[in-house]
DOBATOR-922470 format. One record per atom (N, C-alpha, C): residue number from 1; residue in one letter; atom name; z, y, x. Coordinates in Angstrom, 3 decimals, padded with zeros to 6 digits. Example, Ala and Ser with C-alpha at 12.3 -4.5 7.8 and 13.67 -1.06 7.14 Angstrom:
<rs>
R  pos  code  site        pz        py        px
R    1     A     N   007.800  -005.690   013.190
R    1     A    CA   007.800  -004.500   012.300
R    1     A     C   007.800  -003.300   013.200
R    2     S     N   007.080  -002.250   012.850
R    2     S    CA   007.140  -001.060   013.670
R    2     S     C   007.870   000.030   012.900
</rs>
This chain:
<rs>
R  pos  code  site        pz        py        px
R    1     M     N  -065.301  -036.930   040.000
R    1     M    CA  -065.511  -035.322   039.476
R    1     M     C  -064.639  -035.015   040.977
R    2     W     N  -063.496  -035.492   041.398
R    2     W    CA  -062.506  -034.567   042.547
R    2     W     C  -063.545  -034.752   043.552
R    3     R     N  -064.464  -035.675   044.057
R    3     R    CA  -065.352  -035.461   045.106
R    3     R     C  -066.193  -034.035   045.172
R    4     I     N  -066.296  -033.665   043.713
R    4     I    CA  -067.194  -032.205   043.731
R    4     I     C  -066.237  -031.128   044.318
R    5     W     N  -065.130  -031.221   044.145
R    5     W    CA  -064.048  -030.206   044.680
R    5     W     C  -063.977  -030.194   046.485
R    6     L     N  -064.212  -031.493   046.907
R    6     L    CA  -064.312  -031.761   048.242
R    6     L     C  -065.408  -031.032   048.726
R    7     L     N  -066.629  -030.719   047.958
R    7     L    CA  -067.851  -029.998   048.739
R    7     L     C  -067.497  -028.624   048.523
R    8     I     N  -067.244  -028.302   047.013
R    8     I    CA  -067.292  -026.790   047.006
R    8     I     C  -066.028  -026.397   046.874
R    9     D     N  -065.461  -025.093   047.160
R    9     D    CA  -064.242  -024.743   047.488
R    9     D     C  -064.175  -024.026   045.820
R   10     P     N  -062.990  -024.482   045.154
R   10     P    CA  -062.623  -023.945   043.839
R   10     P     C  -062.332  -022.510   043.587
R   11     R     N  -061.547  -022.004   044.705
R   11     R    CA  -061.390  -020.432   044.684
R   11     R     C  -062.943  -019.883   044.700
R   12     R     N  -063.689  -020.254   045.465
R   12     R    CA  -065.128  -019.444   045.225
R   12     R     C  -065.858  -019.510   043.520
R   13     V     N  -065.719  -020.793   043.343
R   13     V    CA  -066.117  -021.338   042.040
R   13     V     C  -065.638  -020.343   041.001
R   14     F     N  -064.253  -020.280   040.984
R   14     F    CA  -063.585  -019.209   039.749
R   14     F     C  -063.867  -017.862   040.032
R   15     V     N  -063.939  -017.426   040.949
R   15     V    CA  -064.586  -016.175   041.542
R   15     V     C  -065.587  -015.625   040.827
R   16     I     N  -066.659  -016.453   041.058
R   16     I    CA  -068.040  -016.610   040.763
R   16     I     C  -068.073  -016.343   039.416
R   17     Q     N  -067.171  -017.720   038.555
R   17     Q    CA  -067.384  -017.568   037.235
R   17     Q     C  -066.790  -016.480   036.796
R   18     G     N  -065.696  -015.946   036.761
R   18     G    CA  -065.305  -014.591   036.417
R   18     G     C  -066.004  -013.537   036.597
R   19     I     N  -066.885  -013.197   037.706
R   19     I    CA  -067.657  -012.107   037.781
R   19     I     C  -068.892  -012.319   036.883
R   20     G     N  -069.330  -013.707   036.950
R   20     G    CA  -070.393  -013.937   035.899
R   20     G     C  -070.144  -013.602   034.405
R   21     L     N  -068.960  -014.148   034.106
R   21     L    CA  -068.819  -013.910   032.490
R   21     L     C  -068.113  -012.456   032.334
R   22     A     N  -067.768  -011.467   033.392
R   22     A    CA  -067.537  -010.501   033.001
R   22     A     C  -069.045  -009.701   032.874
R   23     F     N  -070.017  -010.027   033.721
R   23     F    CA  -071.212  -009.296   033.572
R   23     F     C  -071.760  -009.895   032.196
R   24     I     N  -071.378  -010.940   031.713
R   24     I    CA  -072.173  -011.230   030.456
R   24     I     C  -071.561  -010.462   029.356
R   25     A     N  -070.676  -010.514   029.486
R   25     A    CA  -069.645  -009.556   028.402
R   25     A     C  -069.924  -007.904   028.297
R   26     F     N  -070.192  -007.393   029.676
R   26     F    CA  -070.550  -006.096   029.798
R   26     F     C  -071.978  -005.876   029.116
R   27     M     N  -072.825  -006.955   029.207
R   27     M    CA  -074.165  -006.557   028.935
R   27     M     C  -074.278  -006.865   027.497
R   28     I     N  -073.345  -007.920   026.937
R   28     I    CA  -073.440  -007.907   025.151
R   28     I     C  -072.580  -006.622   024.882
R   29     H     N  -071.960  -006.193   025.376
R   29     H    CA  -071.614  -004.956   024.584
R   29     H     C  -072.261  -003.685   024.968
R   30     F     N  -072.869  -003.451   025.948
R   30     F    CA  -073.990  -002.321   026.051
R   30     F     C  -075.253  -002.680   025.100
R   31     I     N  -075.072  -003.943   024.867
R   31     I    CA  -076.399  -004.237   024.050
R   31     I     C  -075.977  -003.878   022.552
R   32     L     N  -074.872  -004.057   022.160
R   32     L    CA  -074.281  -003.860   021.151
R   32     L     C  -074.120  -002.452   020.784
R   33     L     N  -073.899  -001.592   021.850
R   33     L    CA  -073.775  -000.105   021.680
R   33     L     C  -075.269   000.292   021.583
R   34     S     N  -076.079  -000.089   021.939
R   34     S    CA  -077.149   000.564   021.983
R   34     S     C  -077.968   000.366   020.603
R   35     S     N  -077.552  -000.503   019.810
R   35     S    CA  -078.187  -000.933   018.413
R   35     S     C  -077.465  -000.009   017.350
R   36     N     N  -078.113   000.275   016.447
R   36     N    CA  -077.849   001.275   015.259
R   36     N     C  -076.882   000.463   014.282
R   37     K     N  -076.570  -000.451   014.246
R   37     K    CA  -075.706  -000.810   013.239
R   37     K     C  -074.326  -001.153   013.745
R   38     Y     N  -074.480  -001.604   015.174
R   38     Y    CA  -072.917  -001.760   015.736
R   38     Y     C  -072.310  -000.960   016.648
R   39     N     N  -072.851   000.178   016.729
R   39     N    CA  -072.182   000.888   017.627
R   39     N     C  -071.190   001.792   017.170
R   40     W     N  -070.247   001.437   017.365
R   40     W    CA  -068.541   002.127   017.112
R   40     W     C  -068.297   003.129   017.824
R   41     I     N  -068.841   003.685   018.668
R   41     I    CA  -068.600   004.758   019.042
R   41     I     C  -069.019   006.118   018.565
R   42     D     N  -070.674   006.018   018.430
R   42     D    CA  -071.035   007.178   017.346
R   42     D     C  -071.218   006.944   016.150
R   43     G     N  -071.134   005.627   015.884
R   43     G    CA  -071.388   005.419   014.429
R   43     G     C  -073.108   005.209   013.914
R   44     P     N  -073.148   004.921   013.371
R   44     P    CA  -074.811   004.549   012.710
R   44     P     C  -075.266   005.895   012.680
R   45     K     N  -076.504   005.930   013.089
R   45     K    CA  -077.282   007.111   013.174
R   45     K     C  -078.084   006.843   011.902
R   46     T     N  -077.953   008.371   011.107
R   46     T    CA  -078.682   008.293   010.122
R   46     T     C  -080.075   009.080   010.362
R   47     A     N  -080.910   008.745   009.347
R   47     A    CA  -082.382   009.245   009.524
R   47     A     C  -082.219   010.715   009.068
R   48     K     N  -083.035   011.322   009.647
R   48     K    CA  -083.458   012.730   009.324
R   48     K     C  -083.871   013.188   008.092
R   49     A     N  -083.532   013.786   007.503
R   49     A    CA  -084.026   014.288   006.096
R   49     A     C  -085.376   014.876   006.518
R   50     P     N  -086.416   014.417   005.475
R   50     P    CA  -088.033   015.157   005.713
R   50     P     C  -087.567   016.516   005.351
R   51     A     N  -088.578   017.083   006.063
R   51     A    CA  -088.929   018.637   006.198
R   51     A     C  -089.138   018.948   004.642
R   52     A     N  -088.488   020.105   003.967
R   52     A    CA  -088.759   020.552   003.093
R   52     A     C  -090.116   021.079   002.935
R   53     Q     N  -090.744   020.800   001.505
R   53     Q    CA  -092.348   021.131   001.333
R   53     Q     C  -092.020   022.739   001.185
R   54     N     N  -093.228   023.208   001.935
R   54     N    CA  -093.526   024.618   002.115
R   54     N     C  -093.938   025.057   000.469
R   55     A     N  -093.654   026.673   000.489
R   55     A    CA  -094.325   027.122  -001.035
R   55     A     C  -095.938   026.823  -000.939
R   56     P     N  -096.680   026.728  -002.050
R   56     P    CA  -097.911   026.682  -001.830
R   56     P     C  -098.782   027.866  -001.598
R   57     M     N  -099.913   027.773  -000.971
R   57     M    CA  -100.402   028.941  -000.279
R   57     M     C  -100.681   029.701  -001.399
R   58     P     N  -100.617   031.075  -001.011
R   58     P    CA  -101.015   032.213  -002.219
R   58     P     C  -102.650   032.315  -002.672
R   59     A     N  -103.057   032.269  -003.547
R   59     A    CA  -104.729   032.731  -004.164
R   59     A     C  -105.227   033.457  -003.193
R   60     P     N  -106.299   033.369  -002.737
R   60     P    CA  -106.771   034.160  -001.877
R   60     P     C  -107.072   035.705  -002.566
R   61     A     N  -107.250   036.758  -001.493
R   61     A    CA  -107.252   037.922  -002.032
R   61     A     C  -108.793   038.176  -002.518
R   62     T     N  -108.912   038.987  -003.868
R   62     T    CA  -110.369   039.443  -004.142
R   62     T     C  -110.652   040.750  -003.667
R   63     A     N  -112.019   040.781  -003.493
R   63     A    CA  -112.341   042.092  -002.945
R   63     A     C  -112.094   042.911  -003.949
R   64     P     N  -111.726   044.358  -003.197
R   64     P    CA  -111.774   045.372  -004.275
R   64     P     C  -112.989   045.849  -005.176
R   65     A     N  -112.737   046.341  -006.332
R   65     A    CA  -113.915   046.308  -007.234
R   65     A     C  -114.428   047.911  -006.932
R   66     G     N  -115.666   048.120  -007.336
R   66     G    CA  -116.544   049.361  -007.063
R   66     G     C  -117.404   049.090  -005.711
R   67     K     N  -117.169   048.090  -005.088
R   67     K    CA  -118.187   048.088  -003.731
R   67     K     C  -119.355   047.396  -003.749
</rs>
């Protein structure tokens, strides 16, 4: 195992590993924020209430009598 560290600089490995783990952590948090269930900033989005039903159409007007 020690021969691997003779080929690869440990400082570079740790820096790259830290950057990779930070990237994965940010991606996980952004994915959770985009979900409805786990969004801790805005809370769950509730479905909009359906529009109230309009009143029924009035009966059609009849022609005046006498014509």
